[in-house]
SEPA-894343 format. One record per residue (C-alpha): residue in one letter; x, y, z. Coordinates in Angstrom, 1 decimal. Example, Ala and Ser with C-alpha at 12.3 -4.5 7.8 and 13.67 -1.06 7.14 Angstrom:
# residues 2
{res=A&px=12.3&py=-4.5&pz=7.8}
{res=S&px=13.7&py=-1.1&pz=7.1}
This chain:
# residues 60
{res=M&px=183.7&py=-110.2&pz=-155.1}
{res=I&px=180.4&py=-108.6&pz=-153.0}
{res=R&px=177.6&py=-109.3&pz=-154.9}
{res=L&px=174.7&py=-107.4&pz=-154.5}
{res=C&px=171.0&py=-108.8&pz=-156.3}
{res=F&px=167.8&py=-106.2&pz=-156.3}
{res=F&px=164.5&py=-107.6&pz=-156.9}
{res=E&px=161.4&py=-105.8&pz=-158.4}
{res=K&px=157.9&py=-106.2&pz=-159.2}
{res=N&px=156.2&py=-103.8&pz=-161.3}
{res=G&px=158.8&py=-101.2&pz=-160.9}
{res=R&px=159.1&py=-101.1&pz=-157.5}
{res=L&px=162.1&py=-102.3&pz=-155.4}
{res=T&px=161.1&py=-105.3&pz=-153.7}
{res=G&px=164.2&py=-106.6&pz=-152.1}
{res=F&px=167.4&py=-107.2&pz=-152.1}
{res=T&px=170.6&py=-109.9&pz=-151.3}
{res=S&px=174.6&py=-109.0&pz=-150.6}
{res=Q&px=176.7&py=-111.8&pz=-150.4}
{res=G&px=180.7&py=-112.7&pz=-151.0}
{res=H&px=184.0&py=-111.2&pz=-149.9}
{res=S&px=185.8&py=-108.2&pz=-151.7}
{res=G&px=189.1&py=-109.7&pz=-151.3}
{res=Y&px=190.8&py=-106.6&pz=-150.2}
{res=A&px=192.2&py=-108.1&pz=-146.9}
{res=P&px=191.7&py=-111.3&pz=-145.0}
{res=I&px=188.1&py=-111.8&pz=-143.3}
{res=G&px=187.9&py=-110.0&pz=-140.6}
{res=Q&px=190.2&py=-107.3&pz=-141.4}
{res=D&px=189.0&py=-106.2&pz=-144.8}
{res=I&px=187.7&py=-102.3&pz=-144.7}
{res=V&px=185.9&py=-102.5&pz=-148.0}
{res=C&px=183.5&py=-105.5&pz=-146.4}
{res=A&px=183.0&py=-103.7&pz=-143.2}
{res=M&px=181.8&py=-100.5&pz=-145.2}
{res=V&px=179.2&py=-102.6&pz=-147.6}
{res=S&px=178.3&py=-104.8&pz=-144.5}
{res=T&px=177.5&py=-101.1&pz=-142.5}
{res=G&px=175.2&py=-100.2&pz=-146.1}
{res=V&px=173.4&py=-103.3&pz=-145.8}
{res=M&px=173.0&py=-102.7&pz=-142.2}
{res=M&px=171.5&py=-99.1&pz=-142.9}
{res=A&px=169.4&py=-100.0&pz=-145.4}
{res=E&px=167.9&py=-102.5&pz=-143.1}
{res=C&px=167.2&py=-100.0&pz=-139.8}
{res=A&px=166.2&py=-97.7&pz=-143.0}
{res=I&px=163.4&py=-99.8&pz=-143.9}
{res=N&px=162.5&py=-101.7&pz=-140.9}
{res=D&px=162.8&py=-99.0&pz=-138.2}
{res=V&px=162.3&py=-95.6&pz=-140.0}
{res=A&px=159.4&py=-96.5&pz=-142.7}
{res=K&px=158.2&py=-99.7&pz=-140.4}
{res=A&px=157.8&py=-101.8&pz=-143.7}
{res=G&px=158.2&py=-104.8&pz=-141.4}
{res=A&px=160.7&py=-106.6&pz=-144.0}
{res=A&px=162.2&py=-110.0&pz=-143.6}
{res=V&px=165.7&py=-110.4&pz=-143.2}
{res=K&px=167.7&py=-112.9&pz=-142.8}
{res=V&px=171.3&py=-113.5&pz=-141.8}
{res=D&px=173.9&py=-116.4&pz=-142.8}
């Protein structure tokens, strides 16, 4: 199961994490995981490259 956790403070989004595996297909062949990974990378690009927020990024 893929788990997304969002963090907020004073009603504002302050961060998020994504972890897990969808189980749709084996690791490396799973289009559902690929879609989630793409969405997470797009969010990071929007936050850091477009909004210039300077958010910390950690990839495991």
